[in-house]
Structure formats: C-alpha cells, structure tokens
C-alpha positions in Angstrom: 8.3 48.3 -5.9 9.2 46.2 -9.0 12.1 44.5 -7.3 10.2 43.8 -4.2 7.4 42.2 -6.2 9.8 40.0 -8.2 11.6 39.0 -5.0 8.2 38.2 -3.3 7.1 36.1 -6.3 10.4 34.2 -6.3 10.4 33.6 -2.6 6.8 32.4 -2.7 7.6 30.1 -5.6 10.6 28.7 -3.7 8.4 28.0 -0.7 6.1 26.1 -3.0 9.0 24.1 -4.5 10.5 23.4 -1.1 7.2 22.2 0.2 6.8 19.9 -2.8 10.4 18.6 -2.2 9.9 18.0 1.5 6.6 16.2 1.0 7.6 14.6 -2.3 6.0 11.1 -2.8 8.1 8.2 -1.8 8.7 5.2 -4.1 8.0 2.6 -1.4 4.5 2.8 0.0 3.2 1.0 3.0 -0.1 1.1 5.0 0.1 3.8 7.6 -1.2 1.7 10.5 -1.2 -1.8 11.7 0.9 -4.6 10.1 2.4 -3.9 6.6 0.1 -5.2 3.9 1.3 -7.8 1.4 0.2 -7.7 -2.2 -3.5 -7.2 -2.2 -5.7 -10.3 -2.5 -2.8 -12.7 -3.1 -4.6 -15.7 -1.9 -8.0 -14.8 -3.0 -7.5 -13.1 -6.4 -3.8 -13.3 -7.3 -3.9 -9.6 -8.1 -5.3 -7.2 -5.6 -5.9 -3.5 -5.5 -9.3 -2.0 -6.0 -11.5 1.0 -5.3 -14.1 1.4 -2.6 -17.7 2.3 -3.0 -19.9 4.3 -0.6 -23.5 3.6 0.2 -26.1 5.6 -1.6 -29.3 7.4 -0.7 -32.2 5.8 -2.4 -35.9 6.3 -2.7 -37.5 3.2 -1.4 -40.4 1.9 -3.4 -43.1 -0.3 -2.0 -44.0 -3.2 -4.2 -46.7 -5.7 -4.1 -45.0 -9.0 -4.8 -42.7 -10.6 -2.3 -39.4 -12.0 -3.4 -39.0 -15.8 -3.3 -37.0 -16.9 -0.2 -33.8 -18.9 -0.8 -33.0 -22.2 0.8 -30.3 -22.7 3.5 -27.1 -20.7 3.0 -24.8 -22.4 0.5 -21.0 -22.5 0.8 -19.1 -19.3 0.0 -17.8 -19.0 -3.6 -16.2 -16.4 -5.8 -17.6 -15.2 -9.1 -15.1 -14.0 -11.7 -16.1 -11.2 -14.0 -14.1 -10.0 -17.0 -14.8 -7.2 -19.5 -12.6 -5.4 -22.0 -11.9 -2.9 -19.2 -11.4 -4.8 -16.0 -11.2 -8.2 -14.2 -13.3 -8.3 -11.0 -13.9 -10.9 -8.3 -17.2 -10.9 -6.4 -17.8 -13.0 -3.3 -21.1 -14.7 -2.4 -20.3 -13.9 1.3 -21.9 -10.5 1.7 -22.4 -10.1 -2.0 -19.5 -7.7 -2.2 -16.7 -6.8 -4.7 -13.5 -8.4 -3.5 -11.0 -7.5 -6.2 -11.0 -5.1 -9.2 -8.2 -5.0 -11.6 -8.0 -2.4 -14.4 -6.8 -4.0 -17.7 -5.7 -0.7 -19.3 -3.4 0.3 -16.3 -0.3 -1.4 -15.0 1.6 -0.9 -11.8 4.7 0.2 -13.7 5.4 1.6 -17.1 6.5 -1.8 -18.3 3.4 -3.4 -20.0 4.5 -6.8 -18.5 4.0 -5.5 -15.0 0.9 -6.5 -13.0 -2.4 -4.8 -13.6 -3.5 -2.0 -11.2 -5.6 -3.5 -8.4 -7.9 -1.1 -6.7 -8.2 -3.1 -3.5 -5.4 -2.9 -1.0 -7.2 -5.0 1.6 -4.9 -7.9 1.3 -5.6 -10.6 3.9 -8.3 -8.6 5.7 -11.0 -10.8 4.3 -13.1 -7.7 3.5 -15.0 -6.5 0.5 -14.0 -3.3 -1.2 -17.6 -2.5 -1.7 -20.7 -4.0 -0.1 -24.3 -3.0 0.2 -26.8 -4.0 2.9 -30.3 -3.3 4.2 -29.7 -2.8 7.9 -32.9 -3.6 9.9 -33.8 -4.6 13.4 -31.8 -7.6 14.5 -29.8 -8.0 11.2 -26.9 -5.6 11.4 -24.1 -8.1 10.5 -25.2 -9.0 7.0 -21.6 -9.4 5.8 -21.7 -13.0 7.1 -24.7 -14.0 4.9 -23.8 -16.3 2.1 -25.8 -15.6 -1.0 -26.8 -17.9 -3.9 -25.8 -16.6 -7.4 -27.2 -17.0 -10.9 -23.8 -17.8 -12.4 -20.2 -18.8 -11.5 -18.6 -16.4 -14.0 -19.2 -13.7 -16.5 -17.2 -12.8 -19.6 -18.1 -9.8 -21.8 -16.5 -9.2 -25.2 -16.2 -5.8 -26.8 -19.7 -4.6 -27.8 -21.5 -7.3 -25.8 -24.9 -6.5 -24.3 -25.0 -5.9 -20.5 -25.2 -9.0 -18.3 -26.5 -9.4 -14.8 -24.9 -11.0 -11.7 -27.7 -11.7 -9.2 -27.1 -12.6 -5.5 -30.1 -13.9 -3.4 -30.0 -14.5 0.3 -32.1 -14.5 3.5 -31.5 -13.2 7.0 -32.3 -15.3 10.1 -35.4 -13.2 10.8 -37.0 -13.8 7.4 -35.9 -10.9 5.3 -35.1 -11.9 1.7 -32.3 -9.9 0.0 -31.5 -9.7 -3.7 -28.6 -7.7 -5.1 -28.3 -7.4 -8.9 -25.1 -6.1 -10.5 -25.6 -5.0 -14.1 -22.2 -5.3 -15.9 -21.5 -3.3 -19.1 -18.8 -4.4 -21.6 -17.3 -1.1 -22.5 -18.1 1.1 -19.5 -16.6 1.3 -16.0 -19.9 2.1 -14.2 -21.8 -0.8 -12.8 -25.6 -0.6 -12.0 -26.5 -2.0 -8.6 -30.1 -2.7 -7.6 -31.0 -3.9 -4.1 -34.4 -5.4 -3.3 -35.6 -6.6 0.1 -38.7 -8.5 1.0 -40.2 -9.0 4.5 -41.3 -12.6 4.6 -42.3 -12.4 8.2 -45.7 -11.4 9.7 -44.1 -8.5 11.6 -43.4 -5.0 10.4 -39.7 -4.0 10.2 -37.8 -0.7 9.8 -34.4 -0.3 8.3 -32.1 1.6 5.9 -30.0 0.9 2.9 -26.2 1.2 3.5 -23.3 1.0 1.2 -19.8 0.4 2.6 -16.4 1.2 1.0 -13.2 -0.1 2.6 -9.6 0.2 1.7 -6.1 0.7 3.0 -4.6 4.0 1.9 -0.9 4.0 1.0 1.6 5.6 3.4 2.6 8.2 0.8 1.0 9.5 -2.4 2.9 8.7 -5.5 1.9 11.8 -7.5 2.2 15.5 -6.7 -0.8 17.4 -5.3 -3.1 14.4 -5.4 -5.7 13.6 -2.7 -5.7 10.1 -1.0 -8.7 9.3 1.2 -12.4 9.4 1.4 -14.4 12.1 -0.4 -18.1 12.8 -1.0 -20.4 15.2 -2.6 -22.0 16.8 0.4 -24.8 19.3 -0.1 -23.6 19.8 -3.7 -20.0 20.6 -2.7 -16.9 18.4 -2.7 -15.8 17.3 0.7 -12.4 15.7 1.0 -11.7 14.0 4.3 -8.1 13.3 5.2 -7.6 9.8 6.8 -6.2 11.5 10.0 -9.5 13.3 10.4 -11.3 9.9 10.5 -9.4 8.5 13.5 -12.4 9.6 15.5 -15.6 8.7 13.7 -16.6 11.4 11.2 -20.3 11.9 10.7 -22.1 14.1 8.3 -25.8 14.5 7.6 -27.4 16.2 4.6 -27.8 15.6 0.9 -25.1 13.2 -0.2 -24.7 12.9 -4.0 -22.0 10.3 -3.9 -19.2 8.9 -1.7 -15.8 7.5 -2.8 -12.4 6.4 -1.9 -9.7 7.7 -4.1 -5.9 7.5 -4.3 -3.4 9.1 -6.7 -5.0 8.2 -10.0 -8.0 5.9 -9.3 -11.2 6.0 -7.4 -14.1 3.8 -6.2 -17.4 5.6 -5.9 -21.1 4.9 -5.2 -23.8 7.1 -6.4 -27.5 6.8 -5.2 -30.0 7.0 -8.0 -32.1 9.6 -6.2 -30.0 11.5 -3.6 -32.0 12.4 -0.5 -31.3 13.5 3.0 -29.0 10.9 4.3 -25.8 10.5 6.3 -22.2 9.6 6.0 -20.0 7.8 8.5 -16.2 7.5 8.2 -13.7 5.7 10.4 -10.0 5.1 10.3 -9.6 1.7 11.9 -6.5 0.7 14.0 -5.7 -1.9 11.3 -5.0 0.9 8.9 -8.3 0.4 7.0 -10.5 3.3 6.0 -14.2 2.5 6.3 -16.7 4.9 4.6 -20.4 4.2 4.9 -23.4 5.8 3.2 -26.5 5.5 5.3 -29.9 6.1 3.8 -33.0 7.3 5.7 -35.0 4.8 7.7 -37.9 3.3 5.8 -40.7 1.0 7.0 -41.0 -2.5 5.6 -44.5 -4.0 6.2 -45.1 -7.8 6.2 -45.1 -9.3 2.7 -43.9 -6.1 1.0 -40.8 -5.2 -0.9 -38.4 -2.2 -1.0 -35.8 -1.4 -3.6 -32.9 1.0 -4.1 -30.6 1.7 -7.1 -27.0 2.8 -7.1 -24.3 3.4 -9.7 -20.8 2.1 -8.8 -17.7 3.6 -10.5 -14.4 1.8 -10.2 -11.8 3.2 -12.5 -9.4 6.0 -13.4 -9.7 9.6 -12.3 -10.1 10.6 -15.9 -11.9 13.9 -16.3 -13.5 13.1 -19.6 -14.8 9.7 -18.4 -16.2 11.1 -15.2 -17.8 14.0 -17.1 -19.5 11.7 -19.5 -20.8 9.6 -16.7 -22.5 12.6 -15.2 -23.7 12.6 -11.6 -21.1 15.3 -10.7 -18.4 12.7 -10.2 -16.0 14.9 -12.2 -16.0 17.2 -9.2 -13.8 14.5 -7.5 -10.9 15.8 -9.7 -10.0 18.9 -7.8 -7.2 21.3 -8.6 -7.9 23.6 -5.7 -8.0 27.4 -6.3 -6.6 26.9 -9.8 -9.5 24.5 -10.8 -11.2 27.0 -13.1 -8.0 27.4 -15.1 -6.6 23.9 -14.7 -9.5 22.0 -16.2 -9.6 24.0 -19.5 -5.8 23.6 -19.8 -6.2 19.8 -19.2 -8.7 19.6 -22.0 -6.3 21.6 -24.3 -3.5 19.1 -23.4 -5.8 16.2 -24.3 -6.8 17.9 -27.5 -3.2 18.3 -28.7 -2.5 14.7 -27.7 -5.4 13.6 -29.9 -3.5 14.8 -32.9 0.1 13.9 -32.0 -0.5 10.9 -29.8 2.4 11.9 -27.5 1.8 13.8 -24.3 5.4 15.1 -24.3 4.8 16.8 -27.7 1.4 17.9 -26.4 3.1 19.6 -23.4 5.4 21.4 -25.8 2.5 22.6 -28.0 0.5 23.7 -25.0 3.5 25.6 -23.7 3.9 27.3 -27.1 0.2 28.2 -27.1 0.3 29.8 -23.6 3.5 31.7 -24.6 1.7 33.1 -27.6 -1.3 34.2 -25.6 0.9 35.9 -23.1 3.4 37.2 -25.6 2.2 40.9 -25.5 2.3 40.9 -21.6 5.7 39.4 -21.3 7.0 41.6 -24.2 5.8 44.6 -22.2 7.3 43.3 -19.0 10.8 42.8 -20.6 10.7 46.2 -22.2 9.7 47.8 -18.9 12.5 46.0 -17.1 15.0 47.2 -19.7 13.8 50.8 -19.3 14.0 50.6 -15.5 17.6 49.3 -15.9 18.5 52.5 -17.9 17.5 54.8 -15.0 19.0 52.7 -12.2 22.0 55.1 -11.8 19.6 58.1 -11.5 17.5 56.2 -8.9 20.7 55.3 -6.9 21.6 59.0 -6.8 18.2 60.0 -5.5 18.3 57.3 -2.8 21.7 58.5 -1.7 20.7 62.2 -1.8 17.5 61.7 0.3 18.3 58.6 2.3 17.2 60.5 5.5 14.0 61.9 3.9 11.8 59.1 2.6 9.0 61.4 1.6 11.2 63.6 -0.6 12.9 60.6 -2.1 9.5 59.1 -3.2 8.5 62.4 -4.7 11.7 62.6 -6.8 11.4 59.0 -7.8 7.8 59.6 -9.1 9.1 62.6 -11.0 11.9 60.5 -12.5 9.3 57.8 -13.7 7.2 60.6 -15.2 10.1 62.2 -17.0 11.3 59.0 -18.6 7.8 57.6 -19.0 8.5 54.4 -17.0 5.9 52.5 -15.1 7.6 50.8 -12.1 4.9 48.1 -12.0 5.1 47.5 -15.8 7.5 44.6 -15.3 5.6 43.0 -12.5 1.9 43.1 -13.4 2.3 40.8 -16.5 4.1 38.3 -14.3 1.4 38.4 -11.6 -1.3 37.8 -14.2 0.5 34.7 -15.3 1.0 33.2 -11.9 -2.4 31.4 -11.7 -1.8 29.8 -15.1 1.6 28.6 -14.0 0.3 27.0 -10.8 -2.6 25.4 -12.7 -0.1 23.8 -15.1 2.0 22.8 -12.2 -0.9 20.9 -10.7 -2.2 19.1 -13.8 1.3 18.1 -15.0 2.1 16.9 -11.5 -1.0 14.8 -10.8 -3.0 14.2 -14.0 -3.6 10.6 -14.9 -3.0 11.5 -18.6 0.8 11.6 -17.9 0.9 8.4 -15.9 3.3 6.1 -17.7 3.0 8.3 -20.8 6.2 8.0 -22.9 7.9 10.9 -24.6 11.2 10.1 -26.4 14.2 7.9 -26.0 14.8 7.2 -22.2 11.8 9.2 -21.1 9.2 6.5 -20.9 7.0 7.9 -18.0 6.2 11.7 -17.9 4.8 11.2 -14.4 8.2 10.1 -13.1 11.6 11.9 -12.8 13.8 11.5 -16.0 16.9 9.4 -15.5 19.4 8.5 -18.1 21.1 5.2 -17.2 20.7 3.6 -13.8 23.5 3.8 -11.3 24.2 1.0 -8.8 24.9 3.7 -6.1 22.8 6.4 -4.5 23.0 10.1 -5.3 22.3 12.5 -2.5 18.9 14.3 -2.7 17.8 12.1 -5.6 14.9 9.6 -5.3 15.3 6.2 -7.0 16.1 5.4 -9.7 19.5 7.0 -9.5 20.8 8.3 -12.9 21.5 11.4 -14.9 18.6 13.9 -14.8 19.1 15.2 -18.3 16.0 17.3 -18.6 16.6 18.9 -15.2 20.2 19.8 -16.1 19.0 21.3 -19.4 16.3 23.2 -17.6 18.9 24.6 -15.1 21.2 25.6 -18.0 18.3 27.4 -19.8 17.4 29.2 -16.7 21.0 30.4 -16.3 21.0 31.8 -19.8 17.7 33.5 -19.3 19.0 35.1 -16.1 22.1 36.4 -17.9 19.9 38.0 -20.5 17.5 39.6 -18.0 18.2 43.2 -17.0 20.0 43.0 -13.6 18.5 44.7 -10.6 20.2 47.8 -9.2 20.7 46.1 -5.8 23.8 43.9 -6.0 22.4 41.6 -3.3 19.2 41.0 -5.4 21.4 40.4 -8.5 23.4 37.7 -6.7 20.2 36.0 -5.5 18.7 36.0 -9.0 21.9 34.3 -10.4 21.6 31.6 -7.7 18.1 30.7 -8.7 19.1 28.4 -11.6 21.2 26.3 -9.2 18.4 26.2 -6.6 15.8 25.3 -9.1 17.9 22.5 -10.6 18.2 20.9 -7.2 14.5 21.4 -6.5 13.3 20.0 -9.8 15.6 16.9 -9.7 12.8 14.7 -8.3 9.9 16.4 -10.1 7.9 14.5 -12.8 9.6 14.8 -16.2 6.4 16.3 -17.7 6.7 19.3 -15.3 10.4 19.7 -16.1 9.7 19.5 -19.8 7.2 22.3 -19.5 9.6 24.5 -17.6 12.5 23.8 -20.0 10.4 24.7 -23.1 9.0 27.8 -21.4 12.6 28.9 -20.6 13.7 28.4 -24.2 10.8 30.4 -25.6 11.5 33.2 -23.1 15.2 33.2 -24.2 14.0 33.6 -27.8 11.6 36.4 -26.8 14.3 38.3 -24.8 16.8 37.9 -27.7 14.3 39.4 -30.1 13.7 42.4 -27.8 17.4 43.0 -27.4 18.0 42.8 -31.1 15.1 45.2 -31.8 16.4 47.7 -29.3 20.0 47.7 -30.6 
C-alpha cells in the first residue's frame, strides 16, 4: 500500500510537471487572431499597454437641475495625466482611457526597459475603457467628441485629488458629463457619469461600461489567467477568450468586471451593484470586448440621471486589492489551493518586509514550512526505515502465498502487528503536505511579488528561469535565454542525494524508477521560474539534513 501510494503521488506530480512543461509560457507573445499587433499605442501614446474596464451597475438618481448643454463638437484631443503611480492618456473622442502605463513596473527586469502598458490595442483606435449612456437613437457614442476642463493633469506625491471632466451632447439633445477623479497615490479612479435630457420627449436607456483589449497569444507566467473575469452573483467567473467567440451573456448581480493578464488587471466596479448583465465577445480582429450593461431607467424631459463607478488599473497585488475592498481581491485565484495559498503569500510578503529580498524570503518560508511539518516527515522517514527492515520477510510471504491473496494479506497484517509497523505511516504525512506543496507551486509560479525580483548574483528575476551566462547557440528543451541553469542542476543533485539516503523499496523496478526521478525532475524544472527551483532546492537540502539526523540517531 505504501509503495503504491508513493508511486501514485510521484506519477501524479510528474503529470503536473509535464503539463506545465508542455504548456509552458512562450517568450514571444503575439495576438491570437487577426494581424500581429505592433507595440501598443505607438503613434498615439508612444508607450502602449493598458488594462480594460467593465461597465458597472448603478443606481440612477433623478435630479432636478439639467446640465448645461455644450456647443458644437470640438476637434478630438488627448489629455495627458501623470501621477506617482502611472501615466495615462485620455481621449476626448468617447471620453475613454486610451493608454495606461505603470511607472513602478517595466517590461523587463532592466530598469531602463519601457514601462508596462496595460493597453495592447495598438492601431485599433479604440479606448481601453469607455463609459456610455445608451438610449434610443444614440447607441454609437464612441464618436462623440467631448469638451474638457483641462489639457493635462500632473499630481505630485501627497497631492489632493484632481478632476478631469468631459462634457458632450448627442444629436437628439442628451447632454453627457463624465468626471474622472484622479488620486495621487492610489491606483483606483472614481468615475461619475451624469446625463441630462434637454429635449421635450421622455427617453429610456442604460449605463454601459466597455473594456477592450487584445490578449497575448501565450501567458508569460505559470498558472495565471488571461482574459475577462467578473464577480457574478458574489462568485468569481473567469471566461476563457475561446468561450467568447460566440457572444457570452450573463444576467444577475454583477459586482465588477475586468480584463486581466499575467500580472495586471483593468476593472470597473459599480458603486451600487444591482441586477444587471454582462456581454463578452471575442472579435475576429483578436480583440476582447467586455461590456457591463446596467438596467434600463427612464429619463424624463429636463431631468438628470447619474451613476458612479470605481476603475482599477494596476497590478494584481493581493494587498492592494484587499485594501481597495469591493471584493476585487477575489480576482487573484489560486484554484483549489486558494485557502492555503493566500496565507502563504502573506507569509512570504511578511518575510520580505524584513529582509527586502524575495529569494531570502522563499528560503525562510521553506524553513518555516519544514519546521511545521517536521514531526510528520520525521514519522514518515522512520516508518519507511522500519518497513525496509521487514522487506525480506514480506518477500517470503508473497512468494509463499502468491496463489492465495487472502492468506497473503492475513500474514502481512500479522507481520505488521508483530513488528509494530504501520504500512501507511510513511504515506499519510506526505499526503497531508501535498496541498501545501501545490499552493506554493502556484504562488511562486504566478505571484506578481516575484516578477523581476532579484535574488543574488546572476539571478535577477525570480519569475524567470535562472541562466548563468548567455550562449549564442540554442540548447534543446531550453527556452531562451540559453545558458547554464545552475539552480536547476543543484536541485537535481540534491534530489539524487536525497534518493540515495531514502530507504529503497523492496521492488527492484520501483527502486530504479525512484533513482530516475532526479534526472526527470532536472529536465522538467529547467524552464521553471527560479523562485520555484529555489524552493525545491532548499526543501531538498533540509530533507537531506533531516534524513541524516534520523540515520545517525538510529545508528
């Protein structure tokens, strides 16, 4: 039973590793459909990549005073906004966000590389996020050119919030006003929409918020979600782009909608979530279009309606999203390990707060986990050692009763009882640790905390494979850059030593398989993020120390 459990665990883990290897992220990313995209917003913003925002459900409020109608539509212009956290470009055509660059994040680990741009729309002449009031006869509001209260906004650290106001009018007499409230030291942006019916006819419409973006062809981190997600009826709903090739429609309570990629997200949150609907479509051009649609509301002559949203364009940082509230932290999803992974992530951040090095923080977290599981692993090693001692007796029983399985099992149980050995004693501690291992596997493979985080010497990015030197030629099975995977080789060597110290199974075939594992794991880990490999290496070294102590105490 013990051998079968171990082999089952090893095989299941190998399947996981093989899956990760086969679907490992590619270095070169391209839009999945349509023409390949050039650098985002090269003509419009010079730096382009930005998140998308969904529409939000809002509680319309009837007001008494009409808004003042604007004169004829002015020429389109762009408004540049800069805060300590980002640089954004708004357009007066449609009053949308065209570009959003994060000042604390770069495309590569080199600080001289371009800033991360949340919009990948390139030359599509589309806004990443845009809000509208869709009413009878005025569905194409993206072509409306608004007047603005300023041509640019610059906020210094600690500055008071500033407002960017867009005012426009539709051909049938509805005045629109969109107010973006910009904060100096926070990613969230407050968006207020107000509409006024200047005509003598009653109208009906609904507030909509659109988020558009072009997803990359391949994810660049392990186990990360890329696509549209929303909080639907208080539960996270992740929609794969392929599921939106035919229009995806959902109706119910929508808490927020978002577009997210490996490490960043663009989201829109209605102030008062109500029964509303979501529409998602994967356009032939390769663009994802997510739309929040609020309920229909009447707009009587000379009355106003208003709606409020919170826009979030920034990193998928658990602490930042948790502080913002509105359940946006649910967007960071570690699957079935979520309940374990998030506390481990907080612990990792806690250690980093003291040592200011995520590599050292991984080592400290690994040591902490090893200490917590020390009694279980100690019991497991001792049980395996005891099982090894009675292997010859077990072999004799199998040979003696190979034609009578019932009698063989009876004598086996009597043997366990005589020598006070629990055949499951070596397996149960391992099984208990499996969820913790997979939780670590996920957070170290996709957490933004490790993105471009340096460790020591040549390891300057814990989210990328470690490579010492850079070879001008390619190495089979290795993703670029091609070099010496030092950590991976050390991990393989430590695993070999650990296998040599582990009590060998009675079955020679199983023993050979176990000794092949270090070689298999070395090839599997060669393209894994160095943070993951570091964890596995440290865990192996600690296990070797524990096994050595058990062997010495038993001598």
